[in-house]
N, C-alpha and C positions, 0 to 999 in steps of 0.2 A: 279454471279446471286444468289439471295436468295429468297426463298418463305416463308413468314411468316405464321406459322401454329398456334401460340398462343403467349402469351405474351413473351415467351422466346425461345420456340422450333423452330428451324430453319433448314431447310433442305439446305445444301451447295451443289450446284451442280458443281463439280470440273472435271477438264480434268484429266483423270487417267494417261495419258501419262506423265504428269508433277508431279505426286503425288504418292508416293510409301512408304512402311514402311520398317523398318529394326529392328533387335534386337541387342543391344549393351551390351558388358560387361559380356555375359554369358560364360559358358565353351564350348559352341558350338553355331552354327549360329541359332538355334531354341529356344534359351532362352536369356533373357536379358532385358534392359530398352528399351521401345518403343519409337523410333523416326520416324518421318515422313519428307519426302522431298516435297517441293513445290517450283517450278520456281528455282530449284538449291539450295535451303536453307534448311538445316536440322534443325528441331525443336524438342523439347521434348514434350510429351504428359502428361497433368495432371492426376493424379491418382484419382481425386475425382469421385466417382461412377463408376470407371472402374471395369467391371465384366467379368465372364467367357465368356459370349457371344462375347464380344469384342475380348478376347484371341482366341476364335474359329476362328473368321475372320482373324486375324492376321496370325494364324498358316496355314490356307488355302492359304492366299496370298503368304506366303513365301515358300510354298510347303513342310512344315513340317508335323509331325505326329498329333495325337489327342492332344487337349488342356489339359494341366495337372493342371494349377493353374494360379493365378494372384499375383505372389510374388511381394513384394515390391521391387522397383528398388534399394533400399538400399542395397540389396544382391549383386548387380553387380558392379564390379569396372572395369575402373575408372568411378567416378562420372561425370556428365555432368559439363561443364564450367558454372560458375555463370552468365556469360553474355549470355548463350544460351538462346534463346527465347523458350517459350512455344507456340506450334502450336495452341491449341484450349483447352477449358475447359474440355468438356465431350463429349465422343462418346455414341451413343444409337444404337448398333447393335442388329439386331434380331437374329443373328447367321447363317443367310442363305446367306449372302452376300459373294461375291467372294473376295472383297478388302475393306479396311477401307474407301476408297473414296465413297463407295456405301452406307455407314451407315449415319443415321441422326445424327446430332450433335446440341448440345445445346450452344448457344452463350451467354456467360456470362462474367463477369469480371475475367479473367483469372490472373489478377495481384495478386489476393489473393492466388494463388497456389505457394507454396514455392518449392524450389529445393530439399526438401526431400520428396515431394509428386509426384515423377515421377510414370508413369504407367509402370508396368512390366508385362511380359509374359513368361511362361514356356510351351513349346510344346515337344512332343516326337521327338527325334532325328531321322532323316530319313537319311540314308546313301546315298541314291540316290534319286532324285525327281521322283516320280511316279504320273502319271495321275490318276485322280479318277477311270477310267476303269481298271487301272492295279492293283487296290487294291481290286477288286470284279471279280468273275467269275462264270459262270454257268457250272458245271462239270457234265461228264458222260452223256450228252444228245446228241441228234442227230445233234445238231449245237450250235453255240455260244449263242443263245438266249433261249435256252431250257436246263434246268438241275438243278442240286442241288446247292443251294446258298452256295458260299464259299468266305470268306473275308481273306485278308492277313494282319496279326498282328504280329510284332516283327519278320518280315521276314519269317513268316510261315503261310501257309494256313490252315484254319480250317472251320468248318461248323457253321450253325445257327440253333438253336433249334426252333421247331414250336410254342412253347408256346408264346402267345401274338401276333403271326404273323397274317397279315391280307392283303387284296388286296392293301391297300394303301402303305404297306411296298414293295409289289411286283411292284407297279407303280414306286417307286423310283429306285428299282433295274434295271428295264427295261430302265428307262431314263439314269441312270448312265452309262449303257453298250451301249447306243446308238441304242438300239433296238426299235422296235414299242411298241404299248400299251400291258399291261399285260392282258393275256387271262385266266390264270389259276394259281392258288397257292394252295399247299397242303402240309401237313406233312406226317409222316410215309412212308418214302421212302422204296421201295421194297429192299430185301437184296442185290440184285446185284447193286443197285444204292446207297447204304449207304456209307457215308464217312468214313475216318480213320483220326487218329490224334486228335487235340484238337477241342473242341466245343467252339468257341470264343463267340458268342453272344446268348443272351436269353432275353425274354420279350422285344423285339424290338417294339417300339410304334411310328410309323411314322404318320405324318399329311397327307403325299402325296406331300408336297411341298418341302421337303428337296432336296438338290442338290446331296447328297450321302447318302448310308445307314449308313455311319459311323456318320453322323450328327443326325441321330434318337436317341432319348433316349432309353436306355437299362440298364440292369444290368451290373456290372462291367465286363470287358473282362475276360473270362475264368471261371467266377462264376456261376455255375449252377449244377443241378443234372440230367441233360438230358443224353440220350443215342443216339447212332447213328440211331436207328429206329425212331427218332423223327426228323431227318434232314429235312430241308425245301426244297421243289421243286417248281421252278417257270417257267412258260411258257410265253414267250414274243413273239410278232409277229416279225419276221425278216424282216427289211426293205430292206434288200439286195436281197431277194427272188424276181425273175422276176414275173411280173404280166401280163398275156396276156389274150386276149379274142378271140374268134372266133364263127362264126355263122354256124350252120350244119343243113343240110336238106333243104335248100333253093335253090333258082335258081342261086345265085351268092355268093360271099363272103360278100355281104352287106345285106343279107336276110337269116334268119334261126333261129334255136333254139340256145339260148346263152350258151356258155360253157366258163369257166374261169380256168386258170392255176394257182394252188397254191401248193407251195412245190413240184413241178415237177409232179403234178397230175392234170389231167383234170376233172372237175366236173361241175355240173349243178347249175342253180340259180332258187329259187323258185319265183313264180309270185305274192306273197302276197304284195299288195300295188304298184305293178308295173305300171308305167304309161308313159306318153309322155316325162317327163323331164329325166327319166332314159333311155328311148329309145334315147333321144337326146345325152346323154353322151356316150352311147355305139357307136353310129354312128360317133360321133366325134373322139373317140379314134381309131376306125377301119379305119379312113380316108375316110369314106363315106360321103355322102350328108346328108341333113336333113331327119328326120323321115318322112315316107310316111303315109298320113292320110287315113284310110280305112272308107268306108260308114258305118254309124251307124249300129251296130248289126252284122257286118261282121268282122270275125276273120280268121286268117291264122293259119294252123296247120302245125307243123314242125316234127311231129313224136314223139314218147315216148322218154323221157330222159333216160340216162344211167349213171351209175357210181356214184361216190360221189355226195352228195348234198352239195355244198360249201358255198352258200350264201342264206340268207333269210332276209326279211324286209328291203330291200334296199331303201334308201330314198336320192334322189338327188335333188339339187336346179336347175340343168341344166347347171351351169357354171363351173362345175368340168371338168378337162382335162382328168381324168381317173376314171373308176367305182370304183376304189380302194379308192379314195378320198371321196366317198359318205358314208353317214351313213348306218351301217348295223350291224346284229348280229355278235357275235364272229364267226370266221371260223368254219364250220362244225355243228353250232348250228341251228336247224330248227325244224319246225312242219309240214313239207310237205311230200308228196310222189310224185313219178315221174308222177302220173297222173296230178298233178298240172302244169306239164310242157308242156303238150299238146299245150297250147296256150301261153307258155312263150318263147317269141322270139322277134326279132327285125326286122324291114323291113325299110331300109334305101335307099334313092335315091343313084344311082352310079354317081361318079364324072368322 
């Protein structure tokens, strides 16, 4: 199937199960001439307009390290057979794809490509294949989703300098680790949480769309004048944390002041913007019936709230299965007092 985007630019939608890449003729499996297989047939790739973004994708697909260059395939022996077909003329990768099969390709007359114009790729050698989450960690925090940012390079862990760091980079870190959304990022770690060893990255500049922090532009690895008091700290939501609700101060478990459990601590919810749709989600999550309608101007009071103020500005569509899926401020951020909780509760029909 082909979708025409312009006079020549065409997106080929290929089944990845029958389409894969390899590097041939290098000193290890992470460098060499680029070949691709489709339907059991290996073909070489033409080197016209072959660039580093394409190499980045090849390195990622093969589980190799960072892309080093686009060396001419003339460097690698043995050369391809004269009768070996070219797969396609040009790849146009953005550098964010997982495999070459996901890249856009330009459909041109590849008969003009000679066997001296093979595409080549050189990636850092990886002794063992590691997943993206195994090359990044948050250290010295209370859990796997909070801590000092550390990356693994040349089989050694090192820190990331705060210079150039922003929330977009933190989003990439949280996504790469399989955590929830980024809620906090800062530099200048306290002395007790400062790292040791190399400072690998500096001036990291992410768009927020990258798959890994290693894909973000930065200064060369290990080249910086930072100190460990400039180490970067990131706080992501931990999606493995249990999220529970309960209603207190009412006549049954389906009526009362709303409390939520976050990181093992029960806390209150502010009533800013709270309405029927939010009540609907709470009743559904607790296994109760529909929200009960009270006469106009009548409110139930369930007592003064206590403890942490966990959530504020909660906005639900009513279709969510859990209050956690509704939009809300970052956990613990609010502009409420417990006086705002005198009328903050839910009253559901019992099933």
